C-alpha positions in Angstrom: 175.6 17.4 79.7 176.6 13.9 80.6 178.4 11.7 77.7 177.7 8.0 77.6 180.6 6.0 76.1 179.2 2.4 75.0 181.2 -0.6 74.3 178.5 -2.8 72.4 180.8 -6.3 73.0 181.6 -5.8 76.5 178.1 -4.5 77.3 179.8 -1.7 79.3 178.8 1.8 79.2 179.7 5.2 81.2 178.9 8.6 81.6 180.9 11.5 81.5 180.4 15.1 81.3 181.1 16.2 77.4 183.8 19.0 78.6 185.3 16.3 80.4 185.7 14.2 77.4 186.4 17.1 75.2 189.6 17.9 77.4 190.7 14.4 77.6 190.8 13.8 73.9 192.7 17.2 73.5 195.1 16.1 75.9 195.8 12.9 74.3 195.8 14.5 70.8 198.4 17.0 71.7 201.3 15.7 74.0 203.9 17.9 75.7 204.6 20.1 72.3 204.9 23.6 70.8 201.8 24.9 69.0 202.4 27.7 66.5 199.3 28.8 65.0 199.0 29.0 60.8 197.1 28.4 57.9 199.1 25.6 56.9 200.5 23.3 60.2 204.2 21.6 59.6 204.9 19.0 62.2 208.2 19.0 64.0 210.7 16.4 65.4 213.5 17.5 67.4 215.6 15.4 70.2 215.0 18.1 73.1 215.8 15.6 75.6 218.3 12.8 75.8 217.2 9.4 76.2 216.6 8.4 79.9 217.6 5.8 81.8 215.8 3.2 84.2 212.6 3.0 82.5 212.5 7.2 82.1 211.7 7.9 78.7 213.6 11.5 78.5 216.6 12.5 80.1 218.6 15.7 80.6 218.3 18.7 78.0 220.2 18.9 74.8 221.0 22.5 74.5 222.6 22.1 70.8 221.2 19.2 69.0 217.9 20.0 70.8 217.3 23.6 71.5 219.3 24.9 68.8 217.7 22.9 66.0 214.2 23.6 67.4 214.7 27.2 67.7 216.3 27.2 63.7 212.6 25.8 62.8 211.1 28.6 64.7 213.4 31.4 63.0 212.6 29.8 59.4 208.8 30.0 60.0 209.5 33.6 61.1 211.6 34.2 57.9 209.1 32.6 55.6 206.4 34.1 57.4 208.0 37.5 56.8 208.9 36.9 53.2 206.2 38.6 50.6 207.6 36.3 47.9 207.3 33.1 49.4 203.8 31.8 50.3 202.4 35.6 50.2 199.1 35.7 52.2 199.3 32.2 53.8 201.1 31.7 57.1 203.3 28.7 58.3 202.2 27.4 61.7 203.6 24.0 63.2 203.2 21.5 65.5 206.9 20.6 67.2 207.4 17.6 69.5 210.2 16.3 71.4 211.6 12.5 70.7 213.6 12.3 73.7 216.7 10.4 71.4 214.4 7.2 71.3 212.8 5.8 68.7 210.1 3.9 70.7 209.0 7.2 72.2 209.1 9.3 69.0 206.8 7.1 67.6 203.9 7.4 70.1 204.6 11.1 70.0 204.3 11.6 65.8 200.6 9.8 66.4 199.9 13.4 66.8 200.8 14.0 62.9 198.2 11.3 61.8 195.2 11.9 64.4 193.3 14.3 61.9 193.8 11.8 59.3 192.2 8.7 61.1 188.3 8.2 60.6 186.6 8.1 64.2 183.6 6.3 64.8 181.5 8.6 67.0 178.0 7.2 66.6 178.0 5.2 69.7 179.0 8.4 71.6 176.0 10.4 73.1 175.8 13.0 75.6 173.2 12.6 78.6 170.9 14.9 76.5 171.0 12.3 73.4 173.0 15.0 71.2 176.1 14.1 70.0 179.3 15.6 71.6 180.9 18.2 69.9 184.4 16.7 69.1 187.1 19.4 68.1 188.9 18.2 64.9 193.0 18.0 65.4 194.9 19.9 63.1 196.0 18.6 60.1 199.8 18.6 59.5 200.7 18.4 55.6 204.7 17.6 56.3 207.4 16.6 58.7 210.5 18.1 59.5 212.7 15.7 61.5 213.7 13.3 62.7 217.5 13.6 63.9 218.6 10.3 64.3 218.1 7.8 61.5 216.4 5.1 63.9 213.9 7.8 64.8 213.4 8.7 61.3 212.9 4.9 60.2 210.3 4.3 62.9 208.4 7.4 62.0 208.5 7.1 58.2 207.0 3.9 58.7 204.0 5.3 60.0 204.0 8.6 58.1 204.2 6.8 54.7 200.8 5.2 55.8 198.9 8.4 55.7 201.1 10.0 53.1 202.7 12.7 54.5 206.1 13.9 53.4 208.7 14.0 55.5 211.9 15.9 55.4 215.0 15.3 57.9 217.7 17.7 58.5 220.5 15.0 60.3 219.1 11.3 59.4 221.9 10.1 57.3 221.1 6.2 57.4 221.8 4.7 53.8 218.9 2.5 54.6 216.5 5.3 54.4 217.6 6.0 50.2 215.4 3.1 49.8 212.6 4.7 47.5 210.3 1.8 48.1 210.2 1.8 51.6 210.4 5.2 52.6 209.2 6.8 49.5 208.1 9.9 51.8 211.1 10.5 53.2 214.0 13.0 51.9 216.2 14.6 53.3 218.6 17.9 52.9 221.6 16.0 54.0 223.5 13.5 52.4 223.3 9.9 53.0 225.8 8.0 54.9 226.6 6.2 51.8 228.5 9.5 50.6 230.0 9.8 53.9 231.2 6.3 53.8 232.6 6.8 50.6 234.3 9.9 51.8 235.5 8.1 54.9 237.0 5.3 52.8 238.7 7.9 50.3 240.3 9.6 53.8 241.1 6.5 55.0 243.0 5.2 51.6 244.6 8.9 51.2 246.2 8.2 54.7 247.4 5.1 53.6 245.8 2.5 55.9 244.9 -0.5 54.8 243.7 -2.1 58.4 241.1 -0.7 60.3 238.7 -1.2 62.8 235.0 -0.2 62.8 232.8 0.7 65.9 229.1 1.5 65.1 226.3 2.4 67.7 223.4 0.0 67.9 220.8 1.6 65.7 220.1 2.0 62.2 222.4 5.2 61.8 225.7 3.6 63.2 225.0 -0.1 62.0 224.1 1.2 58.4 226.9 3.5 58.6 229.3 0.7 59.2 227.6 -1.3 56.5 227.8 1.2 53.9 231.8 1.7 54.9 232.5 -2.2 54.8 230.5 -2.6 51.5 232.3 0.4 49.6 235.4 -0.8 50.9 235.0 -4.0 49.6 234.1 -2.8 46.4 237.4 -0.5 46.1 239.6 -3.0 47.1 242.6 -2.5 49.1 240.9 -2.0 52.6 240.4 -4.5 55.1 238.6 -4.8 58.3 240.0 -6.4 61.2 237.0 -5.9 63.4 233.3 -5.0 63.4 232.4 -3.8 66.8 229.1 -2.8 68.1 228.2 -0.3 70.8 225.0 -1.7 72.6 221.8 0.4 72.8 221.8 0.0 76.6 225.4 -0.6 77.5 226.1 -2.2 80.6 228.9 -1.4 83.0 232.2 -2.0 81.7 230.9 -2.2 78.2 233.4 0.2 76.5 236.3 -1.2 78.7 235.6 -4.7 76.9 235.3 -2.6 73.6 239.0 -1.2 74.2 240.1 -4.3 75.1 238.6 -6.0 71.8 240.3 -3.5 69.5 243.7 -4.2 71.1 243.3 -7.7 70.0 244.5 -5.9 66.4 247.0 -3.4 67.6 247.8 -2.8 64.1 244.3 -1.8 63.1 245.2 2.2 64.8 242.6 3.5 62.6 239.3 3.3 64.3 235.7 4.4 61.9 233.5 5.3 64.1 229.5 5.6 63.4 228.3 6.3 66.9 226.2 8.6 68.8 228.1 11.3 70.8 227.0 10.2 74.3 228.9 7.0 73.0 231.9 8.4 71.3 232.5 10.1 75.0 232.2 6.7 76.5 234.7 5.3 74.2 237.6 8.2 74.6 237.3 8.0 78.3 237.9 3.8 78.3 240.9 4.4 76.1 242.2 7.1 78.5 241.4 5.0 81.4 243.5 2.3 79.7 246.5 4.1 79.1 245.8 4.1 75.2 246.5 7.5 74.6 247.5 8.0 71.2 247.0 4.2 70.5 244.0 4.9 68.3 243.2 7.3 65.7 239.6 7.8 64.8 237.6 8.7 61.7 234.4 10.2 62.8 230.8 10.5 61.2 228.7 13.7 61.2 227.4 12.4 64.9 230.8 13.5 66.1 231.4 16.3 63.3 233.0 19.2 64.7 231.4 19.2 67.9 233.2 19.8 71.4 230.9 17.6 73.7 231.9 14.2 72.9 235.3 15.4 73.3 234.9 17.3 76.7 237.9 16.4 79.2 239.2 13.8 76.8 241.2 15.9 74.2 244.3 14.2 74.5 242.8 10.9 73.5 241.0 12.7 70.9 243.7 14.5 69.5 244.3 13.4 65.5 240.7 12.6 65.2 239.5 13.2 61.6 235.7 13.7 61.6 233.2 14.3 58.6 230.7 16.8 58.7 228.0 17.9 56.1 229.3 21.2 54.4 227.9 24.0 56.2 228.1 27.7 57.0 227.4 29.4 60.2 224.0 31.4 59.9 224.6 34.8 61.2 220.9 35.9 60.5 220.1 32.9 63.5 222.8 33.8 65.6 221.4 37.3 66.1 217.9 35.6 66.4 219.0 33.1 69.0 221.4 35.5 70.9 218.6 37.8 71.4 216.2 35.0 73.0 215.0 35.5 76.5 212.7 34.4 78.8 210.4 37.3 78.0 210.5 37.1 74.3 210.4 33.4 73.7 207.5 32.1 75.5 206.7 30.0 72.7 209.0 27.4 73.2 208.0 25.4 76.2 211.7 24.2 77.0 213.4 27.3 76.8 213.2 27.8 80.6 215.1 24.5 81.2 217.4 25.4 78.6 217.8 28.7 80.4 218.5 27.0 83.7 221.2 24.8 82.1 222.9 27.2 79.9 223.5 29.7 82.5 223.6 27.4 85.4 220.9 29.0 87.7 217.3 28.2 89.0 214.4 29.7 88.0 211.6 30.4 91.0 208.3 28.5 90.4 205.2 28.7 92.6 205.4 26.3 95.1 209.1 25.1 94.5 211.8 26.1 96.8 215.1 26.9 95.5 218.1 25.1 96.5 220.3 27.6 98.3 223.5 26.5 96.5 222.1 27.2 93.3 222.0 30.5 91.9 218.8 32.1 90.9 218.2 33.1 87.4 217.2 37.0 87.3 216.0 37.1 83.4 218.6 39.6 82.6 221.5 36.5 81.6 222.0 37.0 77.8 223.3 34.1 75.5 226.7 34.4 74.1 227.4 37.2 76.9 227.1 35.2 79.8 227.4 31.9 78.4 229.5 30.2 75.7 227.4 29.8 72.6 228.3 28.1 69.4 226.2 27.5 66.6 225.2 24.1 66.4 226.1 22.4 63.0 222.8 21.1 61.4 221.2 24.5 62.2 221.6 25.4 58.7 220.0 22.0 57.4 217.0 22.5 59.7 216.6 25.9 57.8 216.8 24.6 54.4 214.2 21.4 55.4 211.8 24.3 56.3 212.4 26.1 53.5 212.4 23.1 51.1 208.6 22.3 52.6 207.8 26.2 52.0 209.1 26.2 48.3 207.5 22.9 47.6 203.9 24.4 49.2 204.5 27.9 47.1 205.1 25.8 43.6 202.2 23.7 44.3 199.9 26.8 45.5 200.8 28.6 42.2 200.0 25.5 40.1 196.7 24.7 42.5 195.6 28.2 43.2 197.0 31.1 40.7 196.0 34.3 41.6 194.3 33.1 44.9 194.7 34.5 48.1 195.4 32.3 50.9 194.9 28.5 50.6 192.2 27.7 48.2 190.0 24.6 48.1 192.5 22.5 46.1 194.7 22.8 48.7 192.3 22.0 51.5 193.4 19.3 52.3 196.9 19.1 51.1 197.6 15.8 49.0 200.5 14.3 50.1 201.8 12.4 47.3 201.1 15.7 45.4 203.2 17.8 47.7 205.9 15.1 47.4 206.5 15.5 44.0 206.7 19.1 44.3 209.4 18.6 47.2 211.2 16.6 44.9 211.3 19.0 42.2 212.9 22.2 44.2 216.0 23.5 43.4 217.0 27.0 45.3 219.7 28.0 47.1 219.8 27.5 50.6 220.9 29.3 53.9 224.6 28.9 53.1 224.2 30.2 49.3 224.6 26.0 48.4 221.7 24.4 46.1 219.3 22.6 47.8 217.8 19.8 45.9 217.0 16.3 45.8 217.4 13.2 43.7 214.9 10.5 42.9 215.6 8.8 46.0 214.8 12.1 48.0 219.0 12.5 49.3 220.7 15.4 48.7 224.1 15.7 47.2 227.2 14.9 49.1 229.1 17.8 50.4 231.4 17.4 53.1 233.8 19.1 55.3 237.1 17.2 56.5 238.2 18.1 60.3 240.7 17.1 62.1 241.4 18.0 66.2 244.4 19.7 66.9 246.0 20.7 70.0 249.5 21.6 69.3 250.8 24.6 67.0 247.2 26.6 67.1 246.2 29.3 68.3 243.2 27.9 70.0 243.1 24.0 70.1 239.9 22.6 68.3 238.5 21.4 65.0 240.4 22.3 61.8 239.3 22.1 58.2 241.8 20.0 56.3 239.9 19.1 53.3 236.4 18.5 51.7 234.6 16.0 49.7 232.2 16.6 46.7 232.2 13.2 44.9 235.8 13.1 45.3 238.4 13.8 47.8 240.5 17.1 48.3 242.6 16.5 51.4 245.6 18.7 52.8 247.6 16.3 54.0 250.5 19.0 55.0 247.8 20.4 57.3 247.4 17.6 59.4 248.9 17.0 62.9 248.5 13.9 64.9 249.5 13.1 68.7 252.6 15.5 69.9 252.4 17.8 66.8 253.9 15.1 64.8 253.4 15.7 60.8 254.4 12.1 60.6 251.2 9.9 59.5 250.8 6.9 61.7 250.6 3.6 60.3 247.3 1.7 60.6 248.3 -1.5 58.0 248.4 -5.1 58.8 251.5 -5.8 57.1 253.9 -3.5 56.2 255.1 -3.7 52.4 257.7 -6.5 51.8 261.3 -5.1 51.3 262.8 -5.4 47.5 263.5 -9.0 46.8 260.5 -10.3 49.1 257.3 -11.7 47.9 254.2 -11.4 49.5 252.7 -14.6 51.2 249.0 -13.9 51.8 247.0 -14.9 54.8 244.2 -16.9 54.2 240.7 -14.9 54.2 242.6 -11.3 54.9 243.4 -9.8 51.8 245.4 -7.0 53.4 247.8 -9.1 55.8 250.9 -11.1 54.5 253.9 -12.4 55.3 257.2 -11.6 53.6 259.3 -14.3 52.3 262.7 -13.6 50.5 263.5 -15.1 47.2 266.3 -16.9 48.4 269.4 -18.7 46.1 269.2 -17.7 42.5 265.2 -16.7 42.8 264.1 -13.2 41.6 260.8 -11.3 42.6 259.0 -11.5 39.4 256.0 -10.0 40.7 254.5 -9.0 44.2 253.3 -12.3 44.8 255.7 -14.9 43.1 259.7 -15.6 42.9 261.0 -17.4 39.9 264.2 -18.8 39.4 266.6 -16.9 37.3 267.8 -18.2 33.6 271.0 -20.5 34.1 273.2 -18.2 33.0 272.0 -15.6 35.3 272.0 -14.4 38.8 269.3 -12.0 40.8 270.6 -8.7 41.2 271.6 -7.6 44.9 268.0 -6.3 45.4 266.6 -9.6 43.8 263.9 -7.3 41.6 265.7 -8.8 38.6 268.4 -11.0 37.0 271.6 -9.8 35.9 274.0 -11.7 33.4 276.7 -14.2 35.5 280.3 -13.0 35.5 282.3 -15.2 32.9 285.8 -16.0 34.4 288.5 -18.4 33.0 291.8 -19.0 34.4 293.9 -16.3 34.2 297.9 -16.2 33.8 298.6 -14.6 37.2 296.2 -17.1 39.1 297.7 -18.9 41.9 296.5 -22.0 40.2 298.5 -21.2 37.2 301.5 -20.1 38.7 303.0 -23.3 39.8 302.2 -25.2 36.5 303.2 -22.5 34.5 306.8 -22.5 36.6 306.9 -26.1 36.2 306.9 -26.3 32.5 308.9 -23.4 32.1 311.6 -25.1 33.9 310.9 -28.5 32.2 310.8 -26.8 28.4 314.1 -24.9 29.4 315.6 -28.4 30.6 314.0 -30.6 27.7 315.7 -27.6 25.1 318.9 -28.2 27.1 319.2 -31.6 26.7 318.2 -31.9 23.3 320.9 -28.8 22.1 323.6 -30.8 24.1 322.3 -34.2 22.3 322.5 -32.3 19.1 326.1 -30.7 19.6 327.3 -34.2 20.9 325.4 -36.2 18.0 327.9 -38.4 17.3 329.3 -39.0 20.6 329.3 -42.7 22.3 326.6 -42.0 25.2 324.1 -40.1 22.4 324.7 -42.9 20.0 324.2 -45.8 22.6 320.9 -44.0 23.8 319.8 -44.3 20.5 319.4 -40.9 18.8 316.5 -41.2 16.7 314.0 -42.6 19.5 315.6 -40.2 22.0 315.1 -37.0 19.6 311.3 -38.4 19.4 311.2 -39.2 23.3 312.5 -35.6 23.5 309.8 -34.1 21.5 307.1 -35.9 23.7 308.6 -34.6 26.9 308.6 -31.0 25.1 304.9 -31.4 24.1 303.9 -32.2 27.7 305.2 -29.5 29.2 304.0 -27.2 26.4 300.4 -28.4 26.9 300.3 -26.6 30.5 300.2 -23.2 28.3 297.3 -24.3 26.2 295.8 -25.3 29.3 295.9 -22.1 31.0 295.5 -19.9 27.7 292.1 -18.2 27.1 289.7 -21.0 25.4 289.2 -20.4 21.5 288.5 -23.1 18.8 292.1 -22.9 17.9 293.3 -23.7 21.4 290.4 -26.3 22.1 291.6 -28.0 18.8 295.1 -27.9 20.4 294.3 -28.9 23.7 292.3 -32.2 22.2 295.2 -32.9 20.0 298.4 -32.2 22.0 296.9 -33.4 25.5 297.4 -36.9 24.7 300.2 -36.8 21.7 303.1 -35.6 24.0 302.3 -38.5 26.5 301.5 -41.0 23.5 304.6 -39.9 21.7 306.9 -40.1 25.1 305.4 -43.4 26.3 305.6 -45.0 22.8 309.4 -44.4 22.5 309.7 -45.8 25.9 307.6 -49.1 25.3 309.6 -49.2 21.7 313.1 -49.1 23.6 311.7 -51.7 26.9 310.1 -54.0 24.0 313.4 -54.0 22.2 315.3 -55.0 24.8 313.1 -57.2 26.5 312.9 -59.0 22.9 316.6 -59.4 22.3 317.4 -61.1 25.6 314.5 -63.2 25.3 315.8 -64.1 22.1 319.3 -64.6 23.2 317.8 -67.4 25.7 316.9 -69.1 22.7 319.4 -68.7 20.1 322.1 -66.3 19.0 320.1 -64.9 16.3 319.4 -61.1 16.5 315.3 -60.6 16.8 313.7 -58.7 13.9 313.1 -54.8 13.9 315.5 -53.8 16.4 317.4 -51.3 14.0 316.9 -47.6 14.7 314.5 -47.6 11.5 312.3 -50.6 12.8 312.1 -48.7 16.3 310.9 -45.4 14.6 308.2 -47.1 12.5 306.7 -49.2 15.4 306.9 -45.7 17.6 304.8 -44.0 14.8 302.6 -46.6 14.2 301.6 -46.4 18.0 301.7 -42.7 18.0 299.2 -42.9 14.6 296.5 -44.9 16.9 296.1 -41.6 19.1 296.1 -38.9 16.1 293.7 -41.0 14.2 291.5 -41.0 17.4 291.8 -37.3 17.9 290.7 -36.5 14.2 287.7 -39.1 14.4 286.8 -36.8 17.6 287.2 -33.9 15.7 284.6 -35.0 13.0 282.0 -35.9 15.4 282.3 -33.4 17.8 284.3 -30.5 16.3 285.9 -28.4 19.0 284.1 -25.5 20.3 283.8 -23.5 23.5 281.2 -23.4 26.3 280.4 -21.3 29.4 279.6 -23.8 32.3 277.7 -22.3 34.8 276.8 -25.0 37.0 280.6 -25.5 38.0 280.5 -22.5 40.5 277.1 -22.3 41.4 277.1 -22.0 45.1 274.4 -21.3 47.5 275.4 -17.5 47.3 274.6 -16.3 44.1 277.3 -13.4 44.4 280.1 -16.0 44.3 278.2 -17.5 41.0 280.7 -17.7 38.0 280.3 -18.8 34.7 283.8 -20.6 33.3 285.0 -20.3 30.0 286.5 -23.7 28.8 286.3 -25.9 26.1 284.0 -28.4 25.3 285.8 -31.5 26.7 284.1 -33.4 29.7 286.1 -35.1 32.3 285.0 -38.8 30.7 286.4 -37.5 27.2 289.7 -36.0 29.1 290.1 -39.3 30.3 289.9 -41.2 27.0 292.1 -38.9 25.3 294.5 -39.9 27.9 293.5 -43.5 28.4 296.1 -44.6 25.2 298.7 -43.1 26.6 298.0 -44.6 30.0 297.8 -48.2 28.2 300.9 -47.3 26.5 302.8 -46.5 30.0 301.1 -49.6 31.8 302.5 -51.8 28.8 305.9 -50.0 29.0 305.8 -50.6 33.1 305.4 -54.5 32.2 307.9 -54.5 29.9 310.5 -52.6 32.7 309.5 -55.2 35.1 310.2 -57.9 33.0 313.4 -56.7 31.7 314.7 -55.8 35.6 317.3 -58.6 35.3 319.1 -56.7 32.5 322.7 -55.6 33.6 322.8 -52.2 34.8 325.4 -51.7 32.2 323.1 -52.7 29.6 321.4 -49.8 27.6 318.4 -47.8 29.6 316.2 -50.5 31.0 316.5 -49.9 34.5 316.5 -46.3 34.3 313.2 -46.8 32.1 311.8 -48.8 34.8 312.3 -46.4 37.3 310.8 -43.9 35.2 307.5 -45.9 34.7 307.2 -47.0 38.4 307.4 -43.3 39.2 305.2 -42.3 36.5 302.6 -44.7 37.6 302.5 -43.6 41.1 302.3 -39.9 39.9 299.2 -40.9 37.9 297.8 -43.0 40.5 297.9 -40.0 42.9 295.9 -37.7 40.1 293.0 -39.9 39.7 291.6 -39.6 43.1 292.6 -36.0 43.2 291.0 -35.1 39.8 287.8 -37.3 40.2 287.4 -35.7 44.2 287.1 -32.4 43.5 284.2 -33.1 41.3 282.1 -31.2 43.7 284.1 -28.1 44.5 283.4 -24.9 43.4 286.9 -24.6 42.4 286.7 -27.6 40.2 287.8 -26.4 36.9 291.2 -24.9 38.5 292.0 -27.6 40.8 291.6 -30.2 38.0 293.3 -28.1 35.3 296.3 -27.4 38.0 296.4 -31.4 38.8 296.4 -32.4 35.2 299.0 -30.2 34.4 301.3 -30.7 37.3 301.1 -34.6 36.9 301.6 -34.1 33.2 305.0 -31.8 34.3 306.0 -34.2 37.1 305.8 -37.4 34.5 307.8 -35.6 31.9 310.2 -34.5 34.6 310.4 -38.1 35.8 311.3 -39.5 32.1 313.6 -36.2 31.4 315.3 -36.7 34.6 315.9 -40.2 34.5 316.7 -41.1 31.3 318.5 -37.9 30.1 319.8 -35.7 32.8 322.5 -38.3 33.8 323.6 -38.7 30.2 323.7 -34.9 29.9 325.8 -34.7 33.2 328.2 -37.1 31.9 328.4 -35.5 28.7 329.2 -32.1 29.8 331.3 -32.8 33.3 333.0 -35.9 32.4 333.6 -36.1 28.6 336.6 -38.6 29.6 333.7 -41.1 30.0 332.3 -40.3 26.8 334.3 -42.7 24.9 334.2 -45.3 22.5 334.5 -49.0 24.4 335.3 -52.4 23.1 333.0 -53.8 20.8 330.8 -56.9 22.0 329.3 -59.5 19.7 325.5 -60.2 20.0 326.3 -63.3 21.5 328.7 -62.4 23.9 326.3 -59.6 24.9 323.6 -62.0 25.2 325.6 -64.8 27.1 326.8 -62.3 29.6 323.3 -60.8 30.3 322.0 -64.4 30.7 324.7 -65.7 33.2 324.3 -62.4 35.1 320.6 -63.5 35.3 321.0 -66.6 36.3 323.4 -65.6 39.2 320.8 -63.2 40.4 318.1 -65.7 40.3 320.4 -68.0 42.1 321.3 -65.6 44.8 317.6 -65.1 45.5 316.4 -68.8 45.4 319.6 -69.3 48.0 318.7 -66.8 50.1 314.8 -68.0 50.1 316.1 -71.8 51.1 318.1 -70.4 54.2 321.5 -71.0 52.5 324.7 -69.1 52.9 327.7 -69.7 51.0 331.2 -70.0 53.0 334.0 -68.5 51.1 336.8 -70.4 51.9 339.9 -68.9 54.2 342.2 -67.7 51.7 344.7 -66.0 54.4 346.3 -69.6 55.7 
């Protein structure tokens, strides 16, 4: 019979034999696939082949990820169909397709699963005899196991949800698939990458890393995994992403070399988080090896790396130390027994098994009409898996079995509820309603093939349970992956079992900036919270916290490590200090000399020299000199309230007494001779009593001023922390001293300086007095010398104001200047007298008294002669004496 196909719009029709059409429909409906007959059919999607190149959809066969997983589904179906307790009297069948690791190809293939649900309009299709054609109804797929890659699962899930076909994946971990609004018919027995990303964040933090790069294969799996890692690390804080790189879906030549070069732009980010397909992982390792960067990068790989040997084949040295993660799994012994007994004779249902056989045993099967390459070994069919080839169970086998069992348990529970007591599939389950089956899938809870619970949350995700592996090459019997921890909502990492390049136990660094030393603050790099510059807290700053330096209080200085402040040591001028030894030596000599003069004067009190010197004023003057020497001890003594009070009182009083007495003496001489020029009557107030009264009046001004100072500002001590505060805080010292400012000190001495200057003026005016008369000239010389000493004192005292030794220098300068002043007075006025009294007593006799008038006339004549001599010299005249020898 002929079939006529008619398209109304194009007015085109064709006549075909009905058998031909049925064959073509069947051929389109069932592409290259495995068909397992059964009462209920499950779909299966597996990456039997790798992705093809140059426009070819499929590449080489994938032994582990493809054949192992596919056989795991067949094994699970066999186990379920032979189990009298699970789906009794119901046989599960399957339609298994190859995705070729490509999402677009998988989408085309998966249309097979929905053909039975597409309503076809066959009203315009007729056979040549006018009858309707017999079109075989395609089998109805109630659920799909798969797919493997997340991008494939996403593509397929978008189609399956339209026809309400539940889907359970055994390997797709993209977080995007947890969106229950978009992928409501999708479930998985593996945890999503959001759990995996959390586990990887925990691993990175446990290793002490805070600066890593990420590398992702383009597509849902890689990109969503990295996005989840970045999001979780941002929420957790303390972890920064140096670079996020992407491996193109179709990488160009040299692409991986560029990726390695980019990673080396941030060499401190040695940790590389990699969510990539195993082919991409292998090429990344090859590029790192080619660039001589073995040991530079420390990879943290996702479950696509897991514990596989294929990604690291021939690149073991580059991969050494890599930490990988894999959903917690167990090797299923029953599957090993099943798979190792598969042969070409007993496994004809797997249409790809022959190609696997050739690839696994590296031989060639004979086919009719095809010649075998003589260089290739011929397959005998007697080879056996594991005996004649390396065999290791693929990591996702457990999850394939659990996915099939989850679908079976859901169908079993559904059958018990809808068909109680029925044998086989009842009408209520023909057809199986997809949305109702989905609810049963989400409700399953059973122990899986590894003994762990299989269940789903509201988003269809399995709980997160991971094993943490590390690839180790040294100190192990067989180099390979070693379990170093687990993650089940929290991390247990056995750091002591980890090994890195060369067998080192030291965890390598992957940080942007190393921790700052004590006393250094972090100056953050803008926009990169894990990067900073370390700045030393200098001067008198201490590290207040991780990011700030603060000044220590004025009375404190930073500790050696600058993490806190400590009290600044308090010092004072010590007796044994070099700054104190010289003043003390001068003061002691001066006091001894002064006491010697006083004792001599007391012993020879009634002798002419002592009486001529003016006994009363001499004792007063010697008392002042003694106090000037004595003040050195008060200036060096430890400051206290009593010491500070006596400093204020005696500092100016000794000089005041001395210069008051000298001023009284020079004033008396000046008045006597000035009065003598006018009359022979003696001036008033030249008696000893009057002289003492004048001296005490002059002294009282100083005393009153000091007591007013006491009232306004009582004496007390202070600690001056500013005087010795050099740039180096280790040299900082607080100086204990009396509260006497430099200005107060000058004010205290100013009155004595006024007396000294006045006395000097009178000494200058009295310079014409005869040498034999009283003490006018010694006093004059004393005052001249004293003025020179104090003129030198002022620049030294104030010129050292900025010196760190200011207090010591000023104290020494002041005491030495005062001692020199006292020594000049003592030496000029009294040492000559004591010398005469002791060593020339014959000169210490009473001379003839002269009246006041005679004294004045003698002094006046002496003054006139002196003035005339000076005048003659200025006029250039020279007096010629007559020659008395003739």
